[in-house]
Phi, psi and omega in degrees: 000142182307134172264166176211157180300340184279352190266014182282156181282167184295327188266003192289139173238148184299130177268200186252339187293126181054040178280117176219171190298166176289333180291313177301315179301319181297319179299311180300315182298322180292317177298311185289319189267318184270312188284321186246315186296310181294314176303319179298315182299320181290317175302316176301324179289321183290306188292328176286334167296317176300317178302313181299313180301317183282318183293329180291343179272345177277180180283109183282004172275346175284127181299327178298313179301318181301307183296320177291327173294315176296321180299314178294325174299322178294318178295323175294318177294316175303317184291318184294313178292330181296330181301313182292330180286329181273334185308317180310327180293325179283316177301328184299330179299335184250327182204102189292330181287318174293325178297325177293315176300316176299316180301321183302307183293331181287327178286322181282320186265321195257328192303305184299306178305322175299310180295321179296320179297321181292323178297314181294324174302310180302318179293327172302315184291323181298313178298322175297320177296321179287326178293319175299319183293317181288328179295325180286317190277323185235061191297333178272355179245348188294329181288338176273333178280311178262078176277158175306316185296315180296314183300322179297318179292324180291321175297318178298322179293323175293328177295314180290317184289342178270343182253322187289313185296340178267017182307321179300332180283338177300330181259033186269317185241149170221186176229158174215151182273137176225146177263131179252108187300314187292338179257345179060046180220152177244134184234164174260138177229148179278149176208163181286146171287159176298325178298318179295316182298318182285335183239025180298329183287339175270313190294313187297307177298330177297312180290314184296326186255304186288303181299311185289328177286325185289320184272348183234302185298311182293312179302321178304308185295314180296314180301314182292319180299305182301317182293317181300315183295315178302309181306309182297322180294315183293324178293314179295321177297318181296321183290334183265343184276151176270164188303312184295324179290323179301318185296332182285332182262009183300321183292315173302320178297318178298322176295316179297314183297320182295318181288327177292327175296314176300316176299320179293320177298315179297323178304310183285346173270329177291321183300310179295328179295323177295319174301315179300312182299318180295316177300314185294329184296329186252345185235024192301316186284355174276350184274136164286156184301315182292326179293321178299317182295317178302313178298324172300316177301317183292316179298318177296327179291318180296317175304315183291323174298325176294328179282346179262332200282334188303317177310314186282335173293316182292316188284340178263338186250349180235111177299328181293315180296316180300317180296315183293321175302309186295319177297317180298314179294317181293318181293321174298315182293319182292327173291328177293315184299319180294325182288318180292328178293318179293000000 
């Protein structure tokens, strides 16, 4: 599950590992959030709006389109909310006190929905990998197993399973107003809730072991197994098929390759996150506070990259998506030309 600099335990003390100055940390934060993070988030908003526009023009009775449409909606939400999480780094260049207030509200209001949306995204990718595995192993039965009606209920279940188990974390942060006498201003700062303080010994192990394993370990295993079986089955099928028969299945093969590329990107982003979380579980107190923040920034950047890349996978690997996109752009352009002429 996505980490954030506000997710450190109450008892944490700065360790020695990767300990560097606050000035260096400010420069790194500016680089990751302002120079890379915000532009990537804006790109994610744009490309996922395009995904929705293109996919909505396809046949929504196809289960693959339904899942990809839902996936793009989640990526759009994640990218949009990520902008607010990264904005304090930009605001700090102009007004550090307003940046603190903005950061407090971003952590309290936006952080958890942002993190949960990425969790549900991973569940979607895992479901796509399993659906493709069944399509390859049982091509004559997949349409009966994954009907549009069942897929919609499955997606609803993924939304619930991604949001309900993390309910205790929704009540983790709150904000309070403090007055700064020498500046004669009042700012908001985030702080832990009384609920979290009283139950931290229960909530932290629950999140560290159950939630992180559910949202990271299990999807990694399922995607790896599904991908390996699909690749093995496709290799066996290709060796048995004649050239004419293979040409008939060329379209289906392109769809499988495109969806497996989507799964592979998520897999290679989840693996380093899993390694980092595993390390932090056992070496948490050896980490300096700045090192923890830096790791958080790197993970968030990987998450954002995952939310941007699908558009480029679709448009390069799906001729249907590319043709629809070109038609959409050309129609908008022709309408603009007619409007300008009038």
